[in-house]
C-alpha positions in Angstrom: -5.8 44.0 -28.4 -8.9 43.2 -26.4 -9.0 39.7 -27.9 -5.3 39.1 -26.9 -6.1 40.1 -23.3 -9.0 37.7 -23.2 -6.9 34.9 -24.5 -4.2 35.7 -21.9 -6.8 35.8 -19.1 -8.2 32.4 -20.2 -4.7 30.9 -20.1 -4.2 32.3 -16.6 -7.6 31.0 -15.4 -6.8 27.5 -17.0 -3.4 27.5 -15.3 -5.0 28.4 -11.9 -7.6 25.7 -12.3 -4.8 23.1 -13.0 -2.8 24.3 -10.0 -5.8 24.0 -7.7 -6.5 20.5 -8.9 -2.9 19.5 -8.3 -3.0 20.9 -4.8 -6.3 19.2 -4.1 -4.9 15.8 -5.3 -1.7 16.3 -3.2 -3.7 17.1 -0.1 -6.0 14.2 -0.6 -2.9 11.8 -1.0 -1.3 13.3 2.2 -4.6 12.9 4.1 -4.8 9.2 3.1 -1.1 8.7 4.0 -1.6 10.2 7.4 -4.8 8.1 8.0 -2.9 5.0 7.1 0.0 5.8 9.3 -2.4 6.3 12.3 -4.1 2.9 11.8 -3.2 0.3 14.2 -0.9 -2.6 13.0 -3.2 -5.4 14.3 -6.8 -6.4 15.1 -8.3 -8.0 18.1 -8.9 -11.1 16.0 -5.3 -12.0 15.9 -4.4 -10.5 12.5 -1.2 -8.6 12.1 -0.7 -6.0 9.3 2.7 -6.7 7.6 5.3 -4.1 7.0 5.9 -3.3 3.3 7.6 -0.9 1.0 6.9 0.0 -2.6 9.5 1.1 -5.0 9.1 2.2 -8.6 11.6 1.1 -11.2 10.6 2.3 -14.7 7.6 0.4 -15.7 7.9 -2.0 -12.8 6.8 -1.7 -9.2 8.6 -3.6 -6.6 6.8 -4.5 -3.4 8.7 -6.0 -0.4 6.4 -7.5 2.3 8.1 -8.4 5.5 6.4 -11.3 7.3 8.7 -12.9 9.9 7.7 -16.4 11.1 5.3 -16.9 8.2 4.2 -20.3 6.9 5.3 -19.7 3.3 2.9 -22.4 2.0 -0.1 -20.4 3.3 0.7 -17.1 1.5 -2.2 -16.1 -0.7 -2.3 -13.1 -3.1 -5.4 -11.6 -4.6 -5.4 -8.7 -7.1 -8.5 -6.5 -7.0 -8.4 -3.5 -9.4 -5.4 -1.5 -8.1 -5.0 -3.4 -4.8 -2.8 -6.4 -3.8 -4.3 -8.4 -0.9 -1.8 -10.5 1.0 -2.9 -13.1 3.6 -0.7 -15.7 5.3 -0.6 -17.8 8.5 2.1 -17.6 11.0 4.0 -20.8 11.7 3.0 -20.5 15.4 1.0 -18.0 17.4 2.9 -14.9 18.3 2.0 -13.7 21.9 2.9 -10.3 23.3 2.0 -11.2 26.9 5.5 -10.4 28.2 5.6 -7.0 26.5 4.4 -4.1 28.8 2.6 -1.9 26.4 -0.9 -1.4 25.1 -0.9 -4.7 23.2 -0.3 -6.7 26.3 -2.2 -10.0 26.0 -2.5 -9.8 22.3 -1.6 -12.8 20.2 -1.4 -13.2 16.4 -2.1 -16.1 14.1 -2.0 -14.5 10.6 -0.9 -11.6 8.4 -3.2 -9.6 6.3 -2.5 -6.5 4.3 -3.8 -4.5 1.5 -1.4 -2.5 -0.7 -2.8 0.0 -3.1 -1.0 1.1 -6.3 -1.8 3.9 -8.7 -2.9 1.6 -11.6 -5.0 -1.5 -12.2 -3.0 -4.7 -11.8 -2.9 -7.3 -14.4 -2.2 -10.6 -12.5 -0.3 -12.1 -15.6 2.3 -9.3 -15.2 3.2 -10.2 -11.6 6.2 -12.2 -10.6 6.5 -13.4 -7.0 9.5 -14.5 -4.9 9.4 -15.8 -1.4 12.4 -16.2 0.8 12.8 -16.4 4.6 9.7 -14.4 5.6 10.2 -11.8 2.8 7.7 -11.7 -0.1 8.9 -9.8 -3.2 6.4 -8.8 -5.9 7.4 -7.4 -9.2 4.4 -5.8 -11.0 4.8 -4.5 -14.5 2.7 -1.5 -15.3 0.9 -1.6 -18.7 
């Protein structure tokens, strides 16, 4: 009987440890998400962070990157571990001088964004489509 209680207590402790780890991971993810949402969308050096969305479809991840007024020939993609680095030049400099807000006087010449995924990316399993300022990446997870 004593042995059964010890086994049961061990299972409870293991379960508690597992739940604590899940909570810690989720809090870490939420903290990172909040940090990213509070980051500014541009730099003082004329670099604009593009808007993007990530959608999971089975073994594939679809990434849509919105880059209006992009020079499609200048789009560069780099894959570093679990990150996609997107850079591209704008067809012409975008100036916000007429907009009365904190970015007044700011101008942009290029896009640059880093998109993080939950797995290491194999560049040979990436397909890319470009169309009218929208970049679509389909990345197959191993």
